[in-house]
PDB file with one MODEL, atoms N, CA, C and O in Angstrom:
MODEL        1
ATOM      1  N   MET A   1     -11.893 -17.019  -5.646  1.00  0.00           N
ATOM      2  CA  MET A   1     -12.110 -17.241  -4.026  1.00  0.00           C
ATOM      3  C   MET A   1     -13.467 -18.666  -4.458  1.00  0.00           C
ATOM      4  O   MET A   1     -13.382 -19.764  -3.908  1.00  0.00           O
ATOM      5  N   LYS A   2     -14.513 -18.372  -5.405  1.00  0.00           N
ATOM      6  CA  LYS A   2     -15.485 -19.217  -5.532  1.00  0.00           C
ATOM      7  C   LYS A   2     -15.534 -20.683  -6.097  1.00  0.00           C
ATOM      8  O   LYS A   2     -14.603 -20.961  -6.852  1.00  0.00           O
ATOM      9  N   PRO A   3     -16.332 -21.531  -5.893  1.00  0.00           N
ATOM     10  CA  PRO A   3     -16.257 -22.674  -6.475  1.00  0.00           C
ATOM     11  C   PRO A   3     -17.244 -22.615  -7.722  1.00  0.00           C
ATOM     12  O   PRO A   3     -17.551 -23.648  -8.317  1.00  0.00           O
ATOM     13  N   THR A   4     -17.584 -21.740  -7.982  1.00  0.00           N
ATOM     14  CA  THR A   4     -18.602 -21.423  -9.644  1.00  0.00           C
ATOM     15  C   THR A   4     -18.082 -20.042  -9.474  1.00  0.00           C
ATOM     16  O   THR A   4     -17.727 -19.524  -8.415  1.00  0.00           O
ATOM     17  N   PRO A   5     -18.088 -19.302 -11.148  1.00  0.00           N
ATOM     18  CA  PRO A   5     -18.609 -18.099 -11.384  1.00  0.00           C
ATOM     19  C   PRO A   5     -19.848 -17.912 -10.845  1.00  0.00           C
ATOM     20  O   PRO A   5     -20.828 -18.655 -10.895  1.00  0.00           O
ATOM     21  N   PRO A   6     -19.629 -16.205 -10.011  1.00  0.00           N
ATOM     22  CA  PRO A   6     -20.615 -15.876  -9.807  1.00  0.00           C
ATOM     23  C   PRO A   6     -21.665 -15.345 -10.705  1.00  0.00           C
ATOM     24  O   PRO A   6     -21.206 -15.550 -11.829  1.00  0.00           O
ATOM     25  N   ARG A   7     -22.781 -14.796 -10.830  1.00  0.00           N
ATOM     26  CA  ARG A   7     -24.234 -14.838 -11.987  1.00  0.00           C
ATOM     27  C   ARG A   7     -24.530 -13.374 -11.506  1.00  0.00           C
ATOM     28  O   ARG A   7     -25.119 -12.633 -12.293  1.00  0.00           O
ATOM     29  N   ASN A   8     -24.135 -12.867 -10.174  1.00  0.00           N
ATOM     30  CA  ASN A   8     -25.489 -11.950  -9.835  1.00  0.00           C
ATOM     31  C   ASN A   8     -24.255 -10.804  -8.946  1.00  0.00           C
ATOM     32  O   ASN A   8     -23.526 -11.555  -8.298  1.00  0.00           O
ATOM     33  N   PHE A   9     -23.986  -9.890  -8.808  1.00  0.00           N
ATOM     34  CA  PHE A   9     -23.650  -8.792  -7.661  1.00  0.00           C
ATOM     35  C   PHE A   9     -23.599  -9.913  -6.481  1.00  0.00           C
ATOM     36  O   PHE A   9     -22.711 -10.715  -6.194  1.00  0.00           O
ATOM     37  N   ARG A  10     -24.426  -9.760  -6.107  1.00  0.00           N
ATOM     38  CA  ARG A  10     -24.976  -9.997  -4.135  1.00  0.00           C
ATOM     39  C   ARG A  10     -23.755 -11.882  -4.500  1.00  0.00           C
ATOM     40  O   ARG A  10     -22.590 -11.979  -4.115  1.00  0.00           O
ATOM     41  N   GLU A  11     -24.180 -12.514  -4.929  1.00  0.00           N
ATOM     42  CA  GLU A  11     -23.222 -13.833  -5.402  1.00  0.00           C
ATOM     43  C   GLU A  11     -21.861 -13.975  -6.083  1.00  0.00           C
ATOM     44  O   GLU A  11     -21.369 -15.033  -6.475  1.00  0.00           O
ATOM     45  N   ALA A  12     -21.336 -12.779  -6.166  1.00  0.00           N
ATOM     46  CA  ALA A  12     -19.681 -11.973  -5.894  1.00  0.00           C
ATOM     47  C   ALA A  12     -18.955 -11.600  -4.945  1.00  0.00           C
ATOM     48  O   ALA A  12     -17.757 -11.786  -4.730  1.00  0.00           O
ATOM     49  N   TYR A  13     -20.288 -10.681  -3.985  1.00  0.00           N
ATOM     50  CA  TYR A  13     -20.310 -10.358  -2.891  1.00  0.00           C
ATOM     51  C   TYR A  13     -19.074 -11.626  -1.748  1.00  0.00           C
ATOM     52  O   TYR A  13     -19.334 -12.811  -1.535  1.00  0.00           O
ATOM     53  N   MET A  14     -18.154 -11.071  -1.365  1.00  0.00           N
ATOM     54  CA  MET A  14     -16.368 -12.044  -0.509  1.00  0.00           C
ATOM     55  C   MET A  14     -17.115 -11.941   0.534  1.00  0.00           C
ATOM     56  O   MET A  14     -17.709 -10.910   0.848  1.00  0.00           O
ATOM     57  N   THR A  15     -17.144 -13.089   1.201  1.00  0.00           N
ATOM     58  CA  THR A  15     -17.245 -13.888   2.774  1.00  0.00           C
ATOM     59  C   THR A  15     -16.312 -12.830   3.211  1.00  0.00           C
ATOM     60  O   THR A  15     -15.686 -12.006   2.543  1.00  0.00           O
ATOM     61  N   PRO A  16     -16.362 -13.045   4.537  1.00  0.00           N
ATOM     62  CA  PRO A  16     -15.169 -12.783   5.735  1.00  0.00           C
ATOM     63  C   PRO A  16     -14.395 -13.751   5.669  1.00  0.00           C
ATOM     64  O   PRO A  16     -13.222 -13.453   5.897  1.00  0.00           O
ATOM     65  N   GLN A  17     -14.744 -15.581   5.278  1.00  0.00           N
ATOM     66  CA  GLN A  17     -13.456 -15.733   4.822  1.00  0.00           C
ATOM     67  C   GLN A  17     -12.916 -16.272   4.027  1.00  0.00           C
ATOM     68  O   GLN A  17     -12.053 -17.139   4.158  1.00  0.00           O
ATOM     69  N   GLU A  18     -13.571 -15.609   2.615  1.00  0.00           N
ATOM     70  CA  GLU A  18     -13.586 -15.549   1.869  1.00  0.00           C
ATOM     71  C   GLU A  18     -12.033 -14.266   1.653  1.00  0.00           C
ATOM     72  O   GLU A  18     -10.895 -14.528   1.263  1.00  0.00           O
ATOM     73  N   ASN A  19     -12.475 -13.258   1.981  1.00  0.00           N
ATOM     74  CA  ASN A  19     -11.645 -12.242   1.874  1.00  0.00           C
ATOM     75  C   ASN A  19     -10.351 -12.279   2.750  1.00  0.00           C
ATOM     76  O   ASN A  19      -9.344 -11.653   2.419  1.00  0.00           O
ATOM     77  N   ALA A  20     -10.440 -13.239   4.176  1.00  0.00           N
ATOM     78  CA  ALA A  20      -9.066 -14.040   4.865  1.00  0.00           C
ATOM     79  C   ALA A  20      -8.171 -14.476   3.807  1.00  0.00           C
ATOM     80  O   ALA A  20      -7.051 -13.987   3.653  1.00  0.00           O
ATOM     81  N   LYS A  21      -8.844 -15.741   2.798  1.00  0.00           N
ATOM     82  CA  LYS A  21      -8.214 -16.077   1.711  1.00  0.00           C
ATOM     83  C   LYS A  21      -7.458 -15.083   0.996  1.00  0.00           C
ATOM     84  O   LYS A  21      -6.372 -15.303   0.458  1.00  0.00           O
ATOM     85  N   ILE A  22      -8.240 -13.669   1.010  1.00  0.00           N
ATOM     86  CA  ILE A  22      -7.236 -13.595  -0.360  1.00  0.00           C
ATOM     87  C   ILE A  22      -6.263 -12.961   0.259  1.00  0.00           C
ATOM     88  O   ILE A  22      -5.203 -13.325  -0.251  1.00  0.00           O
ATOM     89  N   LYS A  23      -5.993 -11.803   1.537  1.00  0.00           N
ATOM     90  CA  LYS A  23      -6.001 -11.475   3.015  1.00  0.00           C
ATOM     91  C   LYS A  23      -4.134 -12.639   3.104  1.00  0.00           C
ATOM     92  O   LYS A  23      -2.967 -12.246   3.123  1.00  0.00           O
ATOM     93  N   PHE A  24      -4.667 -13.922   3.130  1.00  0.00           N
ATOM     94  CA  PHE A  24      -3.263 -14.721   3.237  1.00  0.00           C
ATOM     95  C   PHE A  24      -2.789 -14.472   1.963  1.00  0.00           C
ATOM     96  O   PHE A  24      -1.644 -14.022   2.020  1.00  0.00           O
ATOM     97  N   MET A  25      -3.176 -14.575   0.923  1.00  0.00           N
ATOM     98  CA  MET A  25      -2.641 -15.181  -0.542  1.00  0.00           C
ATOM     99  C   MET A  25      -1.618 -13.279  -0.946  1.00  0.00           C
ATOM    100  O   MET A  25      -0.537 -13.149  -1.522  1.00  0.00           O
ATOM    101  N   LEU A  26      -2.370 -12.356  -0.464  1.00  0.00           N
ATOM    102  CA  LEU A  26      -1.505 -11.240  -0.838  1.00  0.00           C
ATOM    103  C   LEU A  26      -0.494 -10.862  -0.252  1.00  0.00           C
ATOM    104  O   LEU A  26       0.299 -10.052  -0.730  1.00  0.00           O
ATOM    105  N   ASP A  27      -0.352 -11.574   1.230  1.00  0.00           N
ATOM    106  CA  ASP A  27       0.391 -11.911   2.570  1.00  0.00           C
ATOM    107  C   ASP A  27       1.348 -12.240   1.626  1.00  0.00           C
ATOM    108  O   ASP A  27       2.248 -11.491   1.246  1.00  0.00           O
ATOM    109  N   HIS A  28       1.157 -13.279   1.283  1.00  0.00           N
ATOM    110  CA  HIS A  28       2.347 -14.490   0.710  1.00  0.00           C
ATOM    111  C   HIS A  28       3.049 -14.121  -0.600  1.00  0.00           C
ATOM    112  O   HIS A  28       4.183 -14.411  -0.981  1.00  0.00           O
ATOM    113  N   LEU A  29       2.146 -13.453  -1.153  1.00  0.00           N
ATOM    114  CA  LEU A  29       3.111 -13.044  -2.446  1.00  0.00           C
ATOM    115  C   LEU A  29       3.867 -11.755  -1.928  1.00  0.00           C
ATOM    116  O   LEU A  29       5.033 -11.815  -2.319  1.00  0.00           O
ATOM    117  N   PHE A  30       3.642 -10.678  -1.233  1.00  0.00           N
ATOM    118  CA  PHE A  30       4.459  -9.780  -0.979  1.00  0.00           C
ATOM    119  C   PHE A  30       5.867  -9.792  -0.409  1.00  0.00           C
ATOM    120  O   PHE A  30       6.764  -8.949  -0.429  1.00  0.00           O
ATOM    121  N   ASP A  31       5.708 -11.953   0.504  1.00  0.00           N
ATOM    122  CA  ASP A  31       6.538 -11.734   0.972  1.00  0.00           C
ATOM    123  C   ASP A  31       7.466 -12.848  -0.137  1.00  0.00           C
ATOM    124  O   ASP A  31       8.511 -13.252   0.374  1.00  0.00           O
ATOM    125  N   ALA A  32       7.291 -13.163  -1.014  1.00  0.00           N
ATOM    126  CA  ALA A  32       7.524 -13.968  -1.730  1.00  0.00           C
ATOM    127  C   ALA A  32       8.334 -12.476  -3.440  1.00  0.00           C
ATOM    128  O   ALA A  32       8.954 -12.667  -4.487  1.00  0.00           O
ATOM    129  N   GLY A  33       7.748 -11.133  -2.682  1.00  0.00           N
ATOM    130  CA  GLY A  33       8.482 -10.593  -3.599  1.00  0.00           C
ATOM    131  C   GLY A  33       7.737  -9.674  -4.755  1.00  0.00           C
ATOM    132  O   GLY A  33       8.110  -8.693  -5.399  1.00  0.00           O
ATOM    133  N   PHE A  34       6.299 -10.577  -4.718  1.00  0.00           N
ATOM    134  CA  PHE A  34       5.077  -9.539  -5.267  1.00  0.00           C
ATOM    135  C   PHE A  34       4.108  -8.419  -4.750  1.00  0.00           C
ATOM    136  O   PHE A  34       3.902  -8.278  -3.544  1.00  0.00           O
ATOM    137  N   VAL A  35       3.572  -7.697  -5.617  1.00  0.00           N
ATOM    138  CA  VAL A  35       3.353  -7.033  -4.707  1.00  0.00           C
ATOM    139  C   VAL A  35       1.693  -6.450  -5.552  1.00  0.00           C
ATOM    140  O   VAL A  35       1.787  -5.706  -6.529  1.00  0.00           O
ATOM    141  N   MET A  36       0.623  -6.783  -5.163  1.00  0.00           N
ATOM    142  CA  MET A  36      -1.173  -7.357  -5.676  1.00  0.00           C
ATOM    143  C   MET A  36      -1.750  -6.404  -4.660  1.00  0.00           C
ATOM    144  O   MET A  36      -1.462  -6.275  -3.470  1.00  0.00           O
ATOM    145  N   ILE A  37      -2.477  -5.877  -5.273  1.00  0.00           N
ATOM    146  CA  ILE A  37      -4.015  -4.553  -4.148  1.00  0.00           C
ATOM    147  C   ILE A  37      -4.175  -6.103  -4.079  1.00  0.00           C
ATOM    148  O   ILE A  37      -3.528  -7.134  -4.256  1.00  0.00           O
ATOM    149  N   ASN A  38      -5.839  -5.515  -3.593  1.00  0.00           N
ATOM    150  CA  ASN A  38      -6.436  -6.344  -3.171  1.00  0.00           C
ATOM    151  C   ASN A  38      -7.672  -6.440  -3.574  1.00  0.00           C
ATOM    152  O   ASN A  38      -8.646  -6.713  -2.872  1.00  0.00           O
ATOM    153  N   THR A  39      -7.646  -6.173  -4.935  1.00  0.00           N
ATOM    154  CA  THR A  39      -8.541  -6.633  -6.243  1.00  0.00           C
ATOM    155  C   THR A  39      -7.801  -8.147  -7.010  1.00  0.00           C
ATOM    156  O   THR A  39      -8.337  -8.913  -7.810  1.00  0.00           O
ATOM    157  N   CYS A  40      -6.342  -8.210  -6.395  1.00  0.00           N
ATOM    158  CA  CYS A  40      -6.196  -9.159  -6.779  1.00  0.00           C
ATOM    159  C   CYS A  40      -5.797  -9.345  -8.311  1.00  0.00           C
ATOM    160  O   CYS A  40      -6.030 -10.170  -9.194  1.00  0.00           O
ATOM    161  N   THR A  41      -5.058  -8.130  -8.173  1.00  0.00           N
ATOM    162  CA  THR A  41      -4.752  -7.397 -10.141  1.00  0.00           C
ATOM    163  C   THR A  41      -3.320  -6.616 -10.401  1.00  0.00           C
ATOM    164  O   THR A  41      -3.103  -5.620  -9.711  1.00  0.00           O
ATOM    165  N   ALA A  42      -2.588  -6.923 -11.122  1.00  0.00           N
ATOM    166  CA  ALA A  42      -1.296  -6.854 -10.821  1.00  0.00           C
ATOM    167  C   ALA A  42      -1.244  -5.933 -12.384  1.00  0.00           C
ATOM    168  O   ALA A  42      -2.198  -5.548 -13.061  1.00  0.00           O
ATOM    169  N   THR A  43       0.182  -5.771 -12.621  1.00  0.00           N
ATOM    170  CA  THR A  43       0.805  -5.300 -14.276  1.00  0.00           C
ATOM    171  C   THR A  43       1.737  -6.057 -14.150  1.00  0.00           C
ATOM    172  O   THR A  43       2.105  -6.730 -13.187  1.00  0.00           O
ATOM    173  N   MET A  44       2.398  -5.857 -15.861  1.00  0.00           N
ATOM    174  CA  MET A  44       3.276  -6.449 -15.691  1.00  0.00           C
ATOM    175  C   MET A  44       3.682  -5.326 -16.449  1.00  0.00           C
ATOM    176  O   MET A  44       3.111  -4.386 -17.001  1.00  0.00           O
ATOM    177  N   SER A  45       5.382  -5.897 -16.238  1.00  0.00           N
ATOM    178  CA  SER A  45       6.350  -5.088 -17.517  1.00  0.00           C
ATOM    179  C   SER A  45       6.965  -5.254 -18.369  1.00  0.00           C
ATOM    180  O   SER A  45       7.390  -6.398 -18.537  1.00  0.00           O
ATOM    181  N   THR A  46       7.304  -4.244 -19.287  1.00  0.00           N
ATOM    182  CA  THR A  46       8.126  -4.722 -20.725  1.00  0.00           C
ATOM    183  C   THR A  46       9.641  -5.776 -20.168  1.00  0.00           C
ATOM    184  O   THR A  46       9.906  -6.908 -20.575  1.00  0.00           O
ATOM    185  N   PRO A  47      10.168  -5.224 -19.486  1.00  0.00           N
ATOM    186  CA  PRO A  47      11.530  -5.993 -19.084  1.00  0.00           C
ATOM    187  C   PRO A  47      11.521  -7.057 -18.218  1.00  0.00           C
ATOM    188  O   PRO A  47      12.621  -7.417 -17.798  1.00  0.00           O
ATOM    189  N   MET A  48      10.062  -7.934 -17.668  1.00  0.00           N
ATOM    190  CA  MET A  48       9.867  -9.486 -17.325  1.00  0.00           C
ATOM    191  C   MET A  48      10.436  -9.948 -18.310  1.00  0.00           C
ATOM    192  O   MET A  48      10.543  -9.436 -19.425  1.00  0.00           O
ATOM    193  N   THR A  49      10.830 -10.951 -17.931  1.00  0.00           N
ATOM    194  CA  THR A  49      11.022 -11.952 -18.924  1.00  0.00           C
ATOM    195  C   THR A  49      10.541 -13.446 -18.183  1.00  0.00           C
ATOM    196  O   THR A  49       9.596 -13.554 -17.402  1.00  0.00           O
ATOM    197  N   GLU A  50      11.272 -14.345 -18.551  1.00  0.00           N
ATOM    198  CA  GLU A  50       9.385 -16.094 -18.638  1.00  0.00           C
ATOM    199  C   GLU A  50      10.363 -16.208 -17.194  1.00  0.00           C
ATOM    200  O   GLU A  50       9.599 -16.765 -16.407  1.00  0.00           O
ATOM    201  N   VAL A  51      11.679 -15.953 -16.459  1.00  0.00           N
ATOM    202  CA  VAL A  51      11.884 -15.571 -15.695  1.00  0.00           C
ATOM    203  C   VAL A  51      11.306 -15.214 -14.341  1.00  0.00           C
ATOM    204  O   VAL A  51      11.677 -15.647 -13.250  1.00  0.00           O
ATOM    205  N   GLU A  52      10.251 -14.278 -14.617  1.00  0.00           N
ATOM    206  CA  GLU A  52      10.130 -13.752 -13.202  1.00  0.00           C
ATOM    207  C   GLU A  52       8.708 -14.270 -13.978  1.00  0.00           C
ATOM    208  O   GLU A  52       8.190 -13.186 -13.713  1.00  0.00           O
ATOM    209  N   ILE A  53       8.117 -14.661 -14.375  1.00  0.00           N
ATOM    210  CA  ILE A  53       6.640 -14.952 -15.150  1.00  0.00           C
ATOM    211  C   ILE A  53       6.384 -16.096 -14.281  1.00  0.00           C
ATOM    212  O   ILE A  53       5.335 -16.240 -13.652  1.00  0.00           O
ATOM    213  N   ASP A  54       7.536 -17.041 -14.259  1.00  0.00           N
ATOM    214  CA  ASP A  54       7.480 -18.524 -13.716  1.00  0.00           C
ATOM    215  C   ASP A  54       7.869 -18.262 -11.857  1.00  0.00           C
ATOM    216  O   ASP A  54       7.472 -18.625 -10.750  1.00  0.00           O
ATOM    217  N   ALA A  55       8.627 -17.620 -12.327  1.00  0.00           N
ATOM    218  CA  ALA A  55       8.035 -17.281  -9.508  1.00  0.00           C
ATOM    219  C   ALA A  55       7.313 -17.129  -9.926  1.00  0.00           C
ATOM    220  O   ALA A  55       6.994 -18.128 -10.571  1.00  0.00           O
ATOM    221  N   LEU A  56       6.057 -15.652 -10.128  1.00  0.00           N
ATOM    222  CA  LEU A  56       5.009 -14.828 -10.014  1.00  0.00           C
ATOM    223  C   LEU A  56       4.798 -16.654 -10.021  1.00  0.00           C
ATOM    224  O   LEU A  56       5.216 -17.222  -9.013  1.00  0.00           O
ATOM    225  N   VAL A  57       4.282 -17.373 -10.927  1.00  0.00           N
ATOM    226  CA  VAL A  57       2.955 -18.562 -11.163  1.00  0.00           C
ATOM    227  C   VAL A  57       3.836 -19.371  -9.978  1.00  0.00           C
ATOM    228  O   VAL A  57       3.001 -19.791  -9.177  1.00  0.00           O
ATOM    229  N   GLY A  58       5.134 -19.743  -9.560  1.00  0.00           N
ATOM    230  CA  GLY A  58       5.028 -20.032  -8.312  1.00  0.00           C
ATOM    231  C   GLY A  58       4.898 -20.403  -7.377  1.00  0.00           C
ATOM    232  O   GLY A  58       4.562 -21.434  -6.795  1.00  0.00           O
ATOM    233  N   ALA A  59       5.442 -18.688  -7.074  1.00  0.00           N
ATOM    234  CA  ALA A  59       4.827 -17.861  -5.417  1.00  0.00           C
ATOM    235  C   ALA A  59       3.291 -18.293  -5.601  1.00  0.00           C
ATOM    236  O   ALA A  59       2.989 -19.061  -4.687  1.00  0.00           O
ATOM    237  N   MET A  60       1.572 -17.914  -7.008  1.00  0.00           N
ATOM    238  CA  MET A  60       1.109 -18.500  -6.599  1.00  0.00           C
ATOM    239  C   MET A  60       0.353 -19.596  -6.585  1.00  0.00           C
ATOM    240  O   MET A  60      -0.835 -19.386  -6.341  1.00  0.00           O
ATOM    241  N   LYS A  61       0.768 -21.037  -6.827  1.00  0.00           N
ATOM    242  CA  LYS A  61       0.916 -22.471  -6.740  1.00  0.00           C
ATOM    243  C   LYS A  61       1.070 -22.651  -5.332  1.00  0.00           C
ATOM    244  O   LYS A  61       0.255 -23.104  -4.528  1.00  0.00           O
ATOM    245  N   GLU A  62       2.676 -22.073  -5.076  1.00  0.00           N
ATOM    246  CA  GLU A  62       2.789 -22.467  -3.341  1.00  0.00           C
ATOM    247  C   GLU A  62       1.890 -21.749  -2.396  1.00  0.00           C
ATOM    248  O   GLU A  62       1.883 -22.100  -1.216  1.00  0.00           O
ATOM    249  N   GLY A  63       0.821 -20.375  -2.975  1.00  0.00           N
ATOM    250  CA  GLY A  63      -0.003 -19.627  -2.163  1.00  0.00           C
ATOM    251  C   GLY A  63      -0.927 -21.135  -1.878  1.00  0.00           C
ATOM    252  O   GLY A  63      -0.768 -21.958  -0.976  1.00  0.00           O
ATOM    253  N   PHE A  64      -2.154 -21.127  -3.266  1.00  0.00           N
ATOM    254  CA  PHE A  64      -2.782 -21.590  -3.526  1.00  0.00           C
ATOM    255  C   PHE A  64      -2.832 -23.596  -2.221  1.00  0.00           C
ATOM    256  O   PHE A  64      -3.742 -24.044  -1.523  1.00  0.00           O
ATOM    257  N   GLU A  65      -1.044 -24.290  -2.588  1.00  0.00           N
ATOM    258  CA  GLU A  65      -1.541 -24.712  -1.622  1.00  0.00           C
ATOM    259  C   GLU A  65      -1.515 -24.712  -0.552  1.00  0.00           C
ATOM    260  O   GLU A  65      -2.411 -25.377  -0.032  1.00  0.00           O
ATOM    261  N   LYS A  66      -0.586 -24.049   0.339  1.00  0.00           N
ATOM    262  CA  LYS A  66      -0.941 -23.237   2.006  1.00  0.00           C
ATOM    263  C   LYS A  66      -1.888 -23.518   1.832  1.00  0.00           C
ATOM    264  O   LYS A  66      -2.097 -24.700   2.108  1.00  0.00           O
ATOM    265  N   LEU A  67      -3.053 -22.750   1.307  1.00  0.00           N
ATOM    266  CA  LEU A  67      -4.362 -22.177   1.221  1.00  0.00           C
ATOM    267  C   LEU A  67      -5.385 -23.779   1.225  1.00  0.00           C
ATOM    268  O   LEU A  67      -6.069 -23.890   2.242  1.00  0.00           O
ATOM    269  N   ALA A  68      -5.476 -24.628   0.479  1.00  0.00           N
ATOM    270  CA  ALA A  68      -5.429 -25.841   0.329  1.00  0.00           C
ATOM    271  C   ALA A  68      -5.093 -26.644   1.969  1.00  0.00           C
ATOM    272  O   ALA A  68      -5.727 -27.532   2.539  1.00  0.00           O
ATOM    273  N   ALA A  69      -4.050 -26.027   2.319  1.00  0.00           N
ATOM    274  CA  ALA A  69      -3.228 -27.441   3.007  1.00  0.00           C
ATOM    275  C   ALA A  69      -4.468 -26.600   4.795  1.00  0.00           C
ATOM    276  O   ALA A  69      -4.797 -27.069   5.884  1.00  0.00           O
ATOM    277  N   GLN A  70      -4.621 -25.726   4.329  1.00  0.00           N
ATOM    278  CA  GLN A  70      -5.602 -24.653   5.721  1.00  0.00           C
ATOM    279  C   GLN A  70      -6.715 -25.937   5.716  1.00  0.00           C
ATOM    280  O   GLN A  70      -6.791 -26.738   6.648  1.00  0.00           O
ATOM    281  N   GLY A  71      -7.593 -25.990   4.458  1.00  0.00           N
ATOM    282  CA  GLY A  71      -8.717 -26.626   4.261  1.00  0.00           C
ATOM    283  C   GLY A  71      -9.702 -26.021   3.860  1.00  0.00           C
ATOM    284  O   GLY A  71     -10.761 -26.620   3.675  1.00  0.00           O
TER     285      GLY A  71
ENDMDL
END
């Protein structure tokens, strides 16, 4: 959620605003049927097909669009 990749630990530390964005995205994904932890990591399973991956991509896109609309 940073405009540029962090170069060190201090730059990687998330601000309260960044934490709020992560929480918003995780809540949005949960509401869409996807579970991720607060590090935004997830796992994929071999039974997953393009249908599930497309659904995740769609949920992420929708979440990013909502975040962008919030400013």
